[in-house]
PDB file of N, CA, C and O in Angstrom:
ATOM      1  N   MET A   1     -10.926 -30.866  -4.801  1.00  0.00           N
ATOM      2  CA  MET A   1      -9.869 -31.844  -4.941  1.00  0.00           C
ATOM      3  C   MET A   1      -8.811 -31.313  -5.917  1.00  0.00           C
ATOM      4  O   MET A   1      -9.155 -30.814  -6.988  1.00  0.00           O
ATOM      5  N   GLN A   2      -7.535 -31.417  -5.553  1.00  0.00           N
ATOM      6  CA  GLN A   2      -6.466 -30.895  -6.379  1.00  0.00           C
ATOM      7  C   GLN A   2      -6.020 -31.917  -7.404  1.00  0.00           C
ATOM      8  O   GLN A   2      -6.071 -33.122  -7.161  1.00  0.00           O
ATOM      9  N   ASP A   3      -5.582 -31.424  -8.554  1.00  0.00           N
ATOM     10  CA  ASP A   3      -5.080 -32.289  -9.612  1.00  0.00           C
ATOM     11  C   ASP A   3      -3.656 -32.693  -9.288  1.00  0.00           C
ATOM     12  O   ASP A   3      -2.782 -31.831  -9.194  1.00  0.00           O
ATOM     13  N   THR A   4      -3.399 -33.991  -9.113  1.00  0.00           N
ATOM     14  CA  THR A   4      -2.056 -34.453  -8.734  1.00  0.00           C
ATOM     15  C   THR A   4      -1.068 -34.294  -9.865  1.00  0.00           C
ATOM     16  O   THR A   4       0.127 -34.165  -9.601  1.00  0.00           O
ATOM     17  N   THR A   5      -1.501 -34.297 -11.106  1.00  0.00           N
ATOM     18  CA  THR A   5      -0.616 -34.077 -12.242  1.00  0.00           C
ATOM     19  C   THR A   5      -0.043 -32.666 -12.173  1.00  0.00           C
ATOM     20  O   THR A   5       1.154 -32.477 -12.392  1.00  0.00           O
ATOM     21  N   ALA A   6      -0.873 -31.677 -11.873  1.00  0.00           N
ATOM     22  CA  ALA A   6      -0.402 -30.296 -11.766  1.00  0.00           C
ATOM     23  C   ALA A   6       0.560 -30.147 -10.611  1.00  0.00           C
ATOM     24  O   ALA A   6       1.502 -29.359 -10.695  1.00  0.00           O
ATOM     25  N   ASN A   7       0.346 -30.889  -9.525  1.00  0.00           N
ATOM     26  CA  ASN A   7       1.227 -30.796  -8.366  1.00  0.00           C
ATOM     27  C   ASN A   7       2.605 -31.369  -8.647  1.00  0.00           C
ATOM     28  O   ASN A   7       3.552 -31.021  -7.943  1.00  0.00           O
ATOM     29  N   ASN A   8       2.759 -32.232  -9.644  1.00  0.00           N
ATOM     30  CA  ASN A   8       4.056 -32.811  -9.974  1.00  0.00           C
ATOM     31  C   ASN A   8       4.776 -32.013 -11.048  1.00  0.00           C
ATOM     32  O   ASN A   8       5.850 -32.423 -11.487  1.00  0.00           O
ATOM     33  N   THR A   9       4.232 -30.906 -11.480  1.00  0.00           N
ATOM     34  CA  THR A   9       4.852 -30.038 -12.473  1.00  0.00           C
ATOM     35  C   THR A   9       5.683 -28.979 -11.768  1.00  0.00           C
ATOM     36  O   THR A   9       5.239 -28.374 -10.792  1.00  0.00           O
ATOM     37  N   HIS A  10       6.889 -28.761 -12.269  1.00  0.00           N
ATOM     38  CA  HIS A  10       7.758 -27.734 -11.699  1.00  0.00           C
ATOM     39  C   HIS A  10       8.024 -26.680 -12.755  1.00  0.00           C
ATOM     40  O   HIS A  10       8.501 -26.994 -13.845  1.00  0.00           O
ATOM     41  N   THR A  11       7.714 -25.423 -12.435  1.00  0.00           N
ATOM     42  CA  THR A  11       8.024 -24.323 -13.331  1.00  0.00           C
ATOM     43  C   THR A  11       8.805 -23.262 -12.579  1.00  0.00           C
ATOM     44  O   THR A  11       8.714 -23.146 -11.357  1.00  0.00           O
ATOM     45  N   LEU A  12       9.565 -22.499 -13.327  1.00  0.00           N
ATOM     46  CA  LEU A  12      10.365 -21.425 -12.768  1.00  0.00           C
ATOM     47  C   LEU A  12      10.250 -20.250 -13.723  1.00  0.00           C
ATOM     48  O   LEU A  12      10.549 -20.381 -14.909  1.00  0.00           O
ATOM     49  N   THR A  13       9.818 -19.102 -13.215  1.00  0.00           N
ATOM     50  CA  THR A  13       9.690 -17.892 -14.020  1.00  0.00           C
ATOM     51  C   THR A  13      10.466 -16.789 -13.327  1.00  0.00           C
ATOM     52  O   THR A  13      10.209 -16.478 -12.164  1.00  0.00           O
ATOM     53  N   LEU A  14      11.421 -16.195 -14.040  1.00  0.00           N
ATOM     54  CA  LEU A  14      12.248 -15.111 -13.504  1.00  0.00           C
ATOM     55  C   LEU A  14      12.023 -13.882 -14.366  1.00  0.00           C
ATOM     56  O   LEU A  14      12.266 -13.914 -15.573  1.00  0.00           O
ATOM     57  N   ASP A  15      11.558 -12.796 -13.754  1.00  0.00           N
ATOM     58  CA  ASP A  15      11.331 -11.540 -14.449  1.00  0.00           C
ATOM     59  C   ASP A  15      12.358 -10.508 -14.018  1.00  0.00           C
ATOM     60  O   ASP A  15      12.425 -10.117 -12.853  1.00  0.00           O
ATOM     61  N   ASN A  16      13.167 -10.071 -14.998  1.00  0.00           N
ATOM     62  CA  ASN A  16      14.156  -9.004 -14.776  1.00  0.00           C
ATOM     63  C   ASN A  16      15.073  -9.253 -13.595  1.00  0.00           C
ATOM     64  O   ASN A  16      15.527  -8.305 -12.954  1.00  0.00           O
ATOM     65  N   ARG A  17      15.351 -10.512 -13.297  1.00  0.00           N
ATOM     66  CA  ARG A  17      16.220 -10.890 -12.161  1.00  0.00           C
ATOM     67  C   ARG A  17      15.729 -10.337 -10.830  1.00  0.00           C
ATOM     68  O   ARG A  17      16.500 -10.268  -9.873  1.00  0.00           O
ATOM     69  N   GLU A  18      14.444  -9.935 -10.749  1.00  0.00           N
ATOM     70  CA  GLU A  18      13.917  -9.324  -9.533  1.00  0.00           C
ATOM     71  C   GLU A  18      12.725 -10.066  -8.946  1.00  0.00           C
ATOM     72  O   GLU A  18      12.448  -9.942  -7.753  1.00  0.00           O
ATOM     73  N   SER A  19      12.026 -10.823  -9.754  1.00  0.00           N
ATOM     74  CA  SER A  19      10.836 -11.504  -9.307  1.00  0.00           C
ATOM     75  C   SER A  19      10.865 -12.952  -9.808  1.00  0.00           C
ATOM     76  O   SER A  19      10.829 -13.202 -11.012  1.00  0.00           O
ATOM     77  N   LEU A  20      10.930 -13.891  -8.875  1.00  0.00           N
ATOM     78  CA  LEU A  20      11.025 -15.308  -9.209  1.00  0.00           C
ATOM     79  C   LEU A  20       9.779 -16.011  -8.694  1.00  0.00           C
ATOM     80  O   LEU A  20       9.420 -15.877  -7.524  1.00  0.00           O
ATOM     81  N   THR A  21       9.123 -16.760  -9.569  1.00  0.00           N
ATOM     82  CA  THR A  21       7.941 -17.523  -9.188  1.00  0.00           C
ATOM     83  C   THR A  21       8.205 -18.998  -9.488  1.00  0.00           C
ATOM     84  O   THR A  21       8.632 -19.355 -10.586  1.00  0.00           O
ATOM     85  N   LEU A  22       7.945 -19.845  -8.497  1.00  0.00           N
ATOM     86  CA  LEU A  22       8.182 -21.281  -8.624  1.00  0.00           C
ATOM     87  C   LEU A  22       6.894 -22.041  -8.352  1.00  0.00           C
ATOM     88  O   LEU A  22       6.079 -21.634  -7.524  1.00  0.00           O
ATOM     89  N   THR A  23       6.723 -23.151  -9.059  1.00  0.00           N
ATOM     90  CA  THR A  23       5.657 -24.104  -8.728  1.00  0.00           C
ATOM     91  C   THR A  23       6.300 -25.486  -8.582  1.00  0.00           C
ATOM     92  O   THR A  23       7.428 -25.703  -9.022  1.00  0.00           O
ATOM     93  N   GLY A  24       5.595 -26.384  -7.982  1.00  0.00           N
ATOM     94  CA  GLY A  24       6.130 -27.731  -7.756  1.00  0.00           C
ATOM     95  C   GLY A  24       7.074 -27.790  -6.574  1.00  0.00           C
ATOM     96  O   GLY A  24       7.896 -28.702  -6.487  1.00  0.00           O
ATOM     97  N   VAL A  25       6.976 -26.842  -5.667  1.00  0.00           N
ATOM     98  CA  VAL A  25       7.818 -26.783  -4.474  1.00  0.00           C
ATOM     99  C   VAL A  25       7.203 -27.663  -3.377  1.00  0.00           C
ATOM    100  O   VAL A  25       6.011 -27.577  -3.084  1.00  0.00           O
ATOM    101  N   THR A  26       8.046 -28.507  -2.783  1.00  0.00           N
ATOM    102  CA  THR A  26       7.568 -29.386  -1.711  1.00  0.00           C
ATOM    103  C   THR A  26       7.998 -28.926  -0.318  1.00  0.00           C
ATOM    104  O   THR A  26       7.376 -29.306   0.675  1.00  0.00           O
ATOM    105  N   ASP A  27       9.061 -28.109  -0.231  1.00  0.00           N
ATOM    106  CA  ASP A  27       9.561 -27.659   1.072  1.00  0.00           C
ATOM    107  C   ASP A  27      10.484 -26.464   0.874  1.00  0.00           C
ATOM    108  O   ASP A  27      11.082 -26.300  -0.189  1.00  0.00           O
ATOM    109  N   VAL A  28      10.595 -25.633   1.902  1.00  0.00           N
ATOM    110  CA  VAL A  28      11.559 -24.540   1.944  1.00  0.00           C
ATOM    111  C   VAL A  28      12.368 -24.716   3.222  1.00  0.00           C
ATOM    112  O   VAL A  28      11.990 -24.206   4.276  1.00  0.00           O
ATOM    113  N   PRO A  29      13.508 -25.455   3.126  1.00  0.00           N
ATOM    114  CA  PRO A  29      14.276 -25.764   4.337  1.00  0.00           C
ATOM    115  C   PRO A  29      14.987 -24.572   4.970  1.00  0.00           C
ATOM    116  O   PRO A  29      15.303 -24.606   6.159  1.00  0.00           O
ATOM    117  N   GLY A  30      15.246 -23.513   4.191  1.00  0.00           N
ATOM    118  CA  GLY A  30      15.922 -22.379   4.797  1.00  0.00           C
ATOM    119  C   GLY A  30      16.010 -21.196   3.843  1.00  0.00           C
ATOM    120  O   GLY A  30      15.958 -21.343   2.622  1.00  0.00           O
ATOM    121  N   PHE A  31      16.148 -20.004   4.450  1.00  0.00           N
ATOM    122  CA  PHE A  31      16.298 -18.804   3.642  1.00  0.00           C
ATOM    123  C   PHE A  31      16.864 -17.677   4.498  1.00  0.00           C
ATOM    124  O   PHE A  31      16.670 -17.631   5.713  1.00  0.00           O
ATOM    125  N   ASP A  32      17.572 -16.767   3.825  1.00  0.00           N
ATOM    126  CA  ASP A  32      17.993 -15.511   4.426  1.00  0.00           C
ATOM    127  C   ASP A  32      18.041 -14.477   3.301  1.00  0.00           C
ATOM    128  O   ASP A  32      17.506 -14.726   2.220  1.00  0.00           O
ATOM    129  N   GLU A  33      18.663 -13.334   3.531  1.00  0.00           N
ATOM    130  CA  GLU A  33      18.676 -12.274   2.518  1.00  0.00           C
ATOM    131  C   GLU A  33      19.557 -12.585   1.315  1.00  0.00           C
ATOM    132  O   GLU A  33      19.448 -11.921   0.284  1.00  0.00           O
ATOM    133  N   GLU A  34      20.437 -13.595   1.431  1.00  0.00           N
ATOM    134  CA  GLU A  34      21.361 -13.919   0.341  1.00  0.00           C
ATOM    135  C   GLU A  34      21.105 -15.281  -0.304  1.00  0.00           C
ATOM    136  O   GLU A  34      21.550 -15.527  -1.425  1.00  0.00           O
ATOM    137  N   THR A  35      20.391 -16.169   0.397  1.00  0.00           N
ATOM    138  CA  THR A  35      20.170 -17.529  -0.116  1.00  0.00           C
ATOM    139  C   THR A  35      18.777 -18.033   0.248  1.00  0.00           C
ATOM    140  O   THR A  35      18.322 -17.882   1.381  1.00  0.00           O
ATOM    141  N   VAL A  36      18.116 -18.630  -0.730  1.00  0.00           N
ATOM    142  CA  VAL A  36      16.835 -19.315  -0.481  1.00  0.00           C
ATOM    143  C   VAL A  36      16.996 -20.741  -0.985  1.00  0.00           C
ATOM    144  O   VAL A  36      17.389 -20.962  -2.130  1.00  0.00           O
ATOM    145  N   SER A  37      16.696 -21.692  -0.139  1.00  0.00           N
ATOM    146  CA  SER A  37      16.796 -23.107  -0.480  1.00  0.00           C
ATOM    147  C   SER A  37      15.388 -23.687  -0.564  1.00  0.00           C
ATOM    148  O   SER A  37      14.610 -23.584   0.384  1.00  0.00           O
ATOM    149  N   VAL A  38      15.062 -24.301  -1.710  1.00  0.00           N
ATOM    150  CA  VAL A  38      13.754 -24.933  -1.870  1.00  0.00           C
ATOM    151  C   VAL A  38      13.930 -26.353  -2.392  1.00  0.00           C
ATOM    152  O   VAL A  38      14.897 -26.655  -3.092  1.00  0.00           O
ATOM    153  N   ARG A  39      12.992 -27.210  -2.044  1.00  0.00           N
ATOM    154  CA  ARG A  39      12.959 -28.573  -2.591  1.00  0.00           C
ATOM    155  C   ARG A  39      11.803 -28.640  -3.568  1.00  0.00           C
ATOM    156  O   ARG A  39      10.696 -28.187  -3.277  1.00  0.00           O
ATOM    157  N   THR A  40      12.078 -29.219  -4.745  1.00  0.00           N
ATOM    158  CA  THR A  40      11.039 -29.391  -5.753  1.00  0.00           C
ATOM    159  C   THR A  40      10.932 -30.866  -6.088  1.00  0.00           C
ATOM    160  O   THR A  40      11.682 -31.690  -5.564  1.00  0.00           O
ATOM    161  N   HIS A  41      10.001 -31.191  -6.958  1.00  0.00           N
ATOM    162  CA  HIS A  41       9.844 -32.576  -7.411  1.00  0.00           C
ATOM    163  C   HIS A  41      11.042 -33.036  -8.234  1.00  0.00           C
ATOM    164  O   HIS A  41      11.248 -34.235  -8.421  1.00  0.00           O
ATOM    165  N   LEU A  42      11.842 -32.069  -8.731  1.00  0.00           N
ATOM    166  CA  LEU A  42      12.995 -32.390  -9.573  1.00  0.00           C
ATOM    167  C   LEU A  42      14.327 -32.236  -8.862  1.00  0.00           C
ATOM    168  O   LEU A  42      15.377 -32.335  -9.497  1.00  0.00           O
ATOM    169  N   GLY A  43      14.307 -31.997  -7.565  1.00  0.00           N
ATOM    170  CA  GLY A  43      15.528 -31.853  -6.784  1.00  0.00           C
ATOM    171  C   GLY A  43      15.559 -30.544  -6.021  1.00  0.00           C
ATOM    172  O   GLY A  43      14.617 -29.754  -6.079  1.00  0.00           O
ATOM    173  N   SER A  44      16.641 -30.324  -5.313  1.00  0.00           N
ATOM    174  CA  SER A  44      16.799 -29.095  -4.520  1.00  0.00           C
ATOM    175  C   SER A  44      17.270 -27.950  -5.428  1.00  0.00           C
ATOM    176  O   SER A  44      18.028 -28.154  -6.377  1.00  0.00           O
ATOM    177  N   LEU A  45      16.805 -26.772  -5.112  1.00  0.00           N
ATOM    178  CA  LEU A  45      17.171 -25.555  -5.865  1.00  0.00           C
ATOM    179  C   LEU A  45      17.699 -24.531  -4.885  1.00  0.00           C
ATOM    180  O   LEU A  45      17.045 -24.212  -3.892  1.00  0.00           O
ATOM    181  N   ILE A  46      18.894 -24.012  -5.168  1.00  0.00           N
ATOM    182  CA  ILE A  46      19.486 -22.962  -4.354  1.00  0.00           C
ATOM    183  C   ILE A  46      19.417 -21.650  -5.140  1.00  0.00           C
ATOM    184  O   ILE A  46      19.910 -21.577  -6.266  1.00  0.00           O
ATOM    185  N   ILE A  47      18.811 -20.624  -4.557  1.00  0.00           N
ATOM    186  CA  ILE A  47      18.687 -19.319  -5.172  1.00  0.00           C
ATOM    187  C   ILE A  47      19.598 -18.382  -4.399  1.00  0.00           C
ATOM    188  O   ILE A  47      19.455 -18.237  -3.185  1.00  0.00           O
ATOM    189  N   LYS A  48      20.535 -17.742  -5.094  1.00  0.00           N
ATOM    190  CA  LYS A  48      21.446 -16.795  -4.443  1.00  0.00           C
ATOM    191  C   LYS A  48      21.235 -15.416  -5.027  1.00  0.00           C
ATOM    192  O   LYS A  48      20.940 -15.262  -6.212  1.00  0.00           O
ATOM    193  N   GLY A  49      21.392 -14.409  -4.171  1.00  0.00           N
ATOM    194  CA  GLY A  49      21.205 -13.043  -4.608  1.00  0.00           C
ATOM    195  C   GLY A  49      21.380 -12.047  -3.486  1.00  0.00           C
ATOM    196  O   GLY A  49      22.073 -12.305  -2.502  1.00  0.00           O
ATOM    197  N   GLU A  50      20.741 -10.907  -3.651  1.00  0.00           N
ATOM    198  CA  GLU A  50      20.839  -9.818  -2.675  1.00  0.00           C
ATOM    199  C   GLU A  50      19.434  -9.357  -2.291  1.00  0.00           C
ATOM    200  O   GLU A  50      18.542  -9.270  -3.136  1.00  0.00           O
ATOM    201  N   ASP A  51      19.256  -9.067  -1.015  1.00  0.00           N
ATOM    202  CA  ASP A  51      17.967  -8.577  -0.482  1.00  0.00           C
ATOM    203  C   ASP A  51      16.801  -9.491  -0.870  1.00  0.00           C
ATOM    204  O   ASP A  51      15.722  -9.011  -1.220  1.00  0.00           O
ATOM    205  N   LEU A  52      17.019 -10.803  -0.807  1.00  0.00           N
ATOM    206  CA  LEU A  52      15.977 -11.758  -1.147  1.00  0.00           C
ATOM    207  C   LEU A  52      14.971 -11.888  -0.022  1.00  0.00           C
ATOM    208  O   LEU A  52      15.346 -11.920   1.150  1.00  0.00           O
ATOM    209  N   HIS A  53      13.718 -11.962  -0.362  1.00  0.00           N
ATOM    210  CA  HIS A  53      12.677 -12.268   0.616  1.00  0.00           C
ATOM    211  C   HIS A  53      11.560 -13.030  -0.086  1.00  0.00           C
ATOM    212  O   HIS A  53      11.304 -12.848  -1.276  1.00  0.00           O
ATOM    213  N   ILE A  54      10.909 -13.881   0.685  1.00  0.00           N
ATOM    214  CA  ILE A  54       9.807 -14.694   0.166  1.00  0.00           C
ATOM    215  C   ILE A  54       8.536 -13.865   0.310  1.00  0.00           C
ATOM    216  O   ILE A  54       8.112 -13.545   1.421  1.00  0.00           O
ATOM    217  N   SER A  55       7.932 -13.521  -0.832  1.00  0.00           N
ATOM    218  CA  SER A  55       6.724 -12.716  -0.805  1.00  0.00           C
ATOM    219  C   SER A  55       5.466 -13.568  -0.814  1.00  0.00           C
ATOM    220  O   SER A  55       4.391 -13.102  -0.437  1.00  0.00           O
ATOM    221  N   ARG A  56       5.601 -14.833  -1.250  1.00  0.00           N
ATOM    222  CA  ARG A  56       4.449 -15.735  -1.269  1.00  0.00           C
ATOM    223  C   ARG A  56       4.965 -17.153  -1.012  1.00  0.00           C
ATOM    224  O   ARG A  56       5.954 -17.589  -1.602  1.00  0.00           O
ATOM    225  N   LEU A  57       4.274 -17.854  -0.125  1.00  0.00           N
ATOM    226  CA  LEU A  57       4.643 -19.234   0.188  1.00  0.00           C
ATOM    227  C   LEU A  57       3.387 -20.031   0.457  1.00  0.00           C
ATOM    228  O   LEU A  57       2.643 -19.737   1.393  1.00  0.00           O
ATOM    229  N   SER A  58       3.150 -21.041  -0.365  1.00  0.00           N
ATOM    230  CA  SER A  58       2.022 -21.951  -0.154  1.00  0.00           C
ATOM    231  C   SER A  58       2.481 -23.362  -0.501  1.00  0.00           C
ATOM    232  O   SER A  58       2.502 -23.742  -1.672  1.00  0.00           O
ATOM    233  N   LEU A  59       2.842 -24.123   0.501  1.00  0.00           N
ATOM    234  CA  LEU A  59       3.263 -25.496   0.255  1.00  0.00           C
ATOM    235  C   LEU A  59       2.079 -26.390  -0.098  1.00  0.00           C
ATOM    236  O   LEU A  59       2.257 -27.450  -0.698  1.00  0.00           O
ATOM    237  N   ASP A  60       0.868 -25.965   0.275  1.00  0.00           N
ATOM    238  CA  ASP A  60      -0.323 -26.733  -0.124  1.00  0.00           C
ATOM    239  C   ASP A  60      -0.470 -26.768  -1.636  1.00  0.00           C
ATOM    240  O   ASP A  60      -0.834 -27.800  -2.199  1.00  0.00           O
ATOM    241  N   THR A  61      -0.189 -25.649  -2.300  1.00  0.00           N
ATOM    242  CA  THR A  61      -0.290 -25.592  -3.751  1.00  0.00           C
ATOM    243  C   THR A  61       1.080 -25.719  -4.421  1.00  0.00           C
ATOM    244  O   THR A  61       1.159 -25.845  -5.643  1.00  0.00           O
ATOM    245  N   GLY A  62       2.173 -25.688  -3.622  1.00  0.00           N
ATOM    246  CA  GLY A  62       3.510 -25.821  -4.176  1.00  0.00           C
ATOM    247  C   GLY A  62       4.036 -24.559  -4.818  1.00  0.00           C
ATOM    248  O   GLY A  62       4.924 -24.628  -5.667  1.00  0.00           O
ATOM    249  N   GLN A  63       3.501 -23.382  -4.429  1.00  0.00           N
ATOM    250  CA  GLN A  63       3.909 -22.126  -5.049  1.00  0.00           C
ATOM    251  C   GLN A  63       4.735 -21.275  -4.098  1.00  0.00           C
ATOM    252  O   GLN A  63       4.409 -21.130  -2.920  1.00  0.00           O
ATOM    253  N   VAL A  64       5.825 -20.711  -4.645  1.00  0.00           N
ATOM    254  CA  VAL A  64       6.695 -19.817  -3.897  1.00  0.00           C
ATOM    255  C   VAL A  64       7.061 -18.646  -4.803  1.00  0.00           C
ATOM    256  O   VAL A  64       7.363 -18.837  -5.981  1.00  0.00           O
ATOM    257  N   SER A  65       7.035 -17.429  -4.250  1.00  0.00           N
ATOM    258  CA  SER A  65       7.509 -16.249  -4.965  1.00  0.00           C
ATOM    259  C   SER A  65       8.617 -15.615  -4.153  1.00  0.00           C
ATOM    260  O   SER A  65       8.487 -15.431  -2.943  1.00  0.00           O
ATOM    261  N   VAL A  66       9.723 -15.278  -4.834  1.00  0.00           N
ATOM    262  CA  VAL A  66      10.873 -14.653  -4.197  1.00  0.00           C
ATOM    263  C   VAL A  66      11.132 -13.304  -4.880  1.00  0.00           C
ATOM    264  O   VAL A  66      11.156 -13.212  -6.108  1.00  0.00           O
ATOM    265  N   GLU A  67      11.321 -12.277  -4.077  1.00  0.00           N
ATOM    266  CA  GLU A  67      11.632 -10.948  -4.604  1.00  0.00           C
ATOM    267  C   GLU A  67      13.032 -10.569  -4.164  1.00  0.00           C
ATOM    268  O   GLU A  67      13.495 -11.008  -3.112  1.00  0.00           O
ATOM    269  N   GLY A  68      13.716  -9.747  -4.970  1.00  0.00           N
ATOM    270  CA  GLY A  68      15.068  -9.293  -4.696  1.00  0.00           C
ATOM    271  C   GLY A  68      15.922  -9.479  -5.933  1.00  0.00           C
ATOM    272  O   GLY A  68      15.411  -9.880  -6.979  1.00  0.00           O
ATOM    273  N   LYS A  69      17.211  -9.198  -5.838  1.00  0.00           N
ATOM    274  CA  LYS A  69      18.097  -9.363  -6.980  1.00  0.00           C
ATOM    275  C   LYS A  69      18.625 -10.777  -7.023  1.00  0.00           C
ATOM    276  O   LYS A  69      19.374 -11.185  -6.135  1.00  0.00           O
ATOM    277  N   VAL A  70      18.246 -11.541  -8.051  1.00  0.00           N
ATOM    278  CA  VAL A  70      18.675 -12.932  -8.197  1.00  0.00           C
ATOM    279  C   VAL A  70      19.973 -12.983  -8.982  1.00  0.00           C
ATOM    280  O   VAL A  70      20.048 -12.499 -10.111  1.00  0.00           O
ATOM    281  N   ASN A  71      21.000 -13.576  -8.372  1.00  0.00           N
ATOM    282  CA  ASN A  71      22.313 -13.694  -9.024  1.00  0.00           C
ATOM    283  C   ASN A  71      22.546 -15.078  -9.610  1.00  0.00           C
ATOM    284  O   ASN A  71      23.219 -15.209 -10.633  1.00  0.00           O
ATOM    285  N   SER A  72      21.999 -16.119  -8.974  1.00  0.00           N
ATOM    286  CA  SER A  72      22.221 -17.466  -9.508  1.00  0.00           C
ATOM    287  C   SER A  72      21.120 -18.414  -9.040  1.00  0.00           C
ATOM    288  O   SER A  72      20.503 -18.239  -7.989  1.00  0.00           O
ATOM    289  N   LEU A  73      20.908 -19.437  -9.888  1.00  0.00           N
ATOM    290  CA  LEU A  73      19.980 -20.532  -9.592  1.00  0.00           C
ATOM    291  C   LEU A  73      20.746 -21.825  -9.837  1.00  0.00           C
ATOM    292  O   LEU A  73      21.339 -22.007 -10.900  1.00  0.00           O
ATOM    293  N   GLN A  74      20.733 -22.726  -8.850  1.00  0.00           N
ATOM    294  CA  GLN A  74      21.486 -23.962  -8.989  1.00  0.00           C
ATOM    295  C   GLN A  74      20.666 -25.142  -8.486  1.00  0.00           C
ATOM    296  O   GLN A  74      20.225 -25.167  -7.337  1.00  0.00           O
ATOM    297  N   TYR A  75      20.467 -26.131  -9.380  1.00  0.00           N
ATOM    298  CA  TYR A  75      19.814 -27.369  -8.983  1.00  0.00           C
ATOM    299  C   TYR A  75      20.870 -28.324  -8.461  1.00  0.00           C
ATOM    300  O   TYR A  75      21.932 -28.465  -9.067  1.00  0.00           O
ATOM    301  N   LEU A  76      20.591 -28.985  -7.337  1.00  0.00           N
ATOM    302  CA  LEU A  76      21.553 -29.874  -6.722  1.00  0.00           C
ATOM    303  C   LEU A  76      21.339 -31.334  -7.038  1.00  0.00           C
ATOM    304  O   LEU A  76      22.237 -32.144  -6.807  1.00  0.00           O
ATOM    305  N   GLY A  77      20.193 -31.696  -7.554  1.00  0.00           N
ATOM    306  CA  GLY A  77      19.982 -33.099  -7.890  1.00  0.00           C
ATOM    307  C   GLY A  77      18.569 -33.385  -8.267  1.00  0.00           C
ATOM    308  O   GLY A  77      17.651 -32.633  -7.940  1.00  0.00           O
ATOM    309  N   ASP A  78      18.398 -34.483  -8.962  1.00  0.00           N
ATOM    310  CA  ASP A  78      17.079 -34.944  -9.385  1.00  0.00           C
ATOM    311  C   ASP A  78      16.688 -36.089  -8.465  1.00  0.00           C
ATOM    312  O   ASP A  78      17.308 -37.151  -8.501  1.00  0.00           O
ATOM    313  N   THR A  79      15.668 -35.884  -7.642  1.00  0.00           N
ATOM    314  CA  THR A  79      15.264 -36.912  -6.680  1.00  0.00           C
ATOM    315  C   THR A  79      14.761 -38.157  -7.373  1.00  0.00           C
ATOM    316  O   THR A  79      14.857 -39.250  -6.815  1.00  0.00           O
ATOM    317  N   ARG A  80      14.223 -38.022  -8.583  1.00  0.00           N
ATOM    318  CA  ARG A  80      13.729 -39.203  -9.298  1.00  0.00           C
ATOM    319  C   ARG A  80      14.885 -40.104  -9.684  1.00  0.00           C
ATOM    320  O   ARG A  80      14.777 -41.324  -9.555  1.00  0.00           O
ATOM    321  N   GLN A  81      16.003 -39.534 -10.161  1.00  0.00           N
ATOM    322  CA  GLN A  81      17.162 -40.346 -10.525  1.00  0.00           C
ATOM    323  C   GLN A  81      17.786 -40.983  -9.298  1.00  0.00           C
ATOM    324  O   GLN A  81      18.226 -42.132  -9.352  1.00  0.00           O
ATOM    325  N   LYS A  82      17.830 -40.266  -8.211  1.00  0.00           N
ATOM    326  CA  LYS A  82      18.399 -40.800  -6.976  1.00  0.00           C
ATOM    327  C   LYS A  82      17.619 -42.042  -6.532  1.00  0.00           C
ATOM    328  O   LYS A  82      18.217 -43.014  -6.073  1.00  0.00           O
ATOM    329  N   GLY A  83      16.303 -42.016  -6.664  1.00  0.00           N
ATOM    330  CA  GLY A  83      15.495 -43.158  -6.273  1.00  0.00           C
ATOM    331  C   GLY A  83      15.770 -44.368  -7.140  1.00  0.00           C
ATOM    332  O   GLY A  83      15.818 -45.492  -6.640  1.00  0.00           O
ATOM    333  N   ILE A  84      15.949 -44.156  -8.425  1.00  0.00           N
ATOM    334  CA  ILE A  84      16.224 -45.252  -9.344  1.00  0.00           C
ATOM    335  C   ILE A  84      17.593 -45.859  -9.044  1.00  0.00           C
ATOM    336  O   ILE A  84      17.735 -47.079  -8.966  1.00  0.00           O
ATOM    337  N   VAL A  85      18.594 -45.004  -8.878  1.00  0.00           N
ATOM    338  CA  VAL A  85      19.952 -45.478  -8.593  1.00  0.00           C
ATOM    339  C   VAL A  85      19.996 -46.227  -7.272  1.00  0.00           C
ATOM    340  O   VAL A  85      20.648 -47.266  -7.172  1.00  0.00           O
ATOM    341  N   SER A  86      19.311 -45.715  -6.260  1.00  0.00           N
ATOM    342  CA  SER A  86      19.328 -46.396  -4.968  1.00  0.00           C
ATOM    343  C   SER A  86      18.639 -47.739  -5.050  1.00  0.00           C
ATOM    344  O   SER A  86      19.012 -48.662  -4.325  1.00  0.00           O
ATOM    345  N   ARG A  87      17.634 -47.880  -5.920  1.00  0.00           N
ATOM    346  CA  ARG A  87      16.961 -49.170  -6.084  1.00  0.00           C
ATOM    347  C   ARG A  87      17.863 -50.181  -6.780  1.00  0.00           C
ATOM    348  O   ARG A  87      17.819 -51.371  -6.468  1.00  0.00           O
ATOM    349  N   ILE A  88      18.675 -49.717  -7.714  1.00  0.00           N
ATOM    350  CA  ILE A  88      19.572 -50.615  -8.444  1.00  0.00           C
ATOM    351  C   ILE A  88      20.667 -51.160  -7.529  1.00  0.00           C
ATOM    352  O   ILE A  88      21.026 -52.335  -7.613  1.00  0.00           O
ATOM    353  N   PHE A  89      21.195 -50.304  -6.656  1.00  0.00           N
ATOM    354  CA  PHE A  89      22.335 -50.699  -5.815  1.00  0.00           C
ATOM    355  C   PHE A  89      21.924 -51.036  -4.394  1.00  0.00           C
ATOM    356  O   PHE A  89      22.603 -50.628  -3.452  1.00  0.00           O
ATOM    357  N   ARG A  90      20.864 -51.747  -4.216  1.00  0.00           N
ATOM    358  CA  ARG A  90      20.430 -52.174  -2.863  1.00  0.00           C
ATOM    359  C   ARG A  90      21.249 -53.296  -2.360  1.00  0.00           C
ATOM    360  O   ARG A  90      21.023 -53.775  -1.249  1.00  0.00           O
TER     361      ARG A  90
END
């Protein structure tokens, strides 16, 4: 049985702009050599770079590893805040 607290934790580790490890990933909606899009418990994350490829993907454990030259990381939103705001303005 998996620990649900660990599954709700999101971490990001970037080593030398070449190796990116993520936890707390819920989905990978798309990727190519220049962009990897992932959804986490804290919102969507867009990874941009060169020669990017996914070396490890396990949505069961929420772990993703990306290799290549990482140029930028951008979070697009916090899904928890969106839920609260949408509840207020129903």
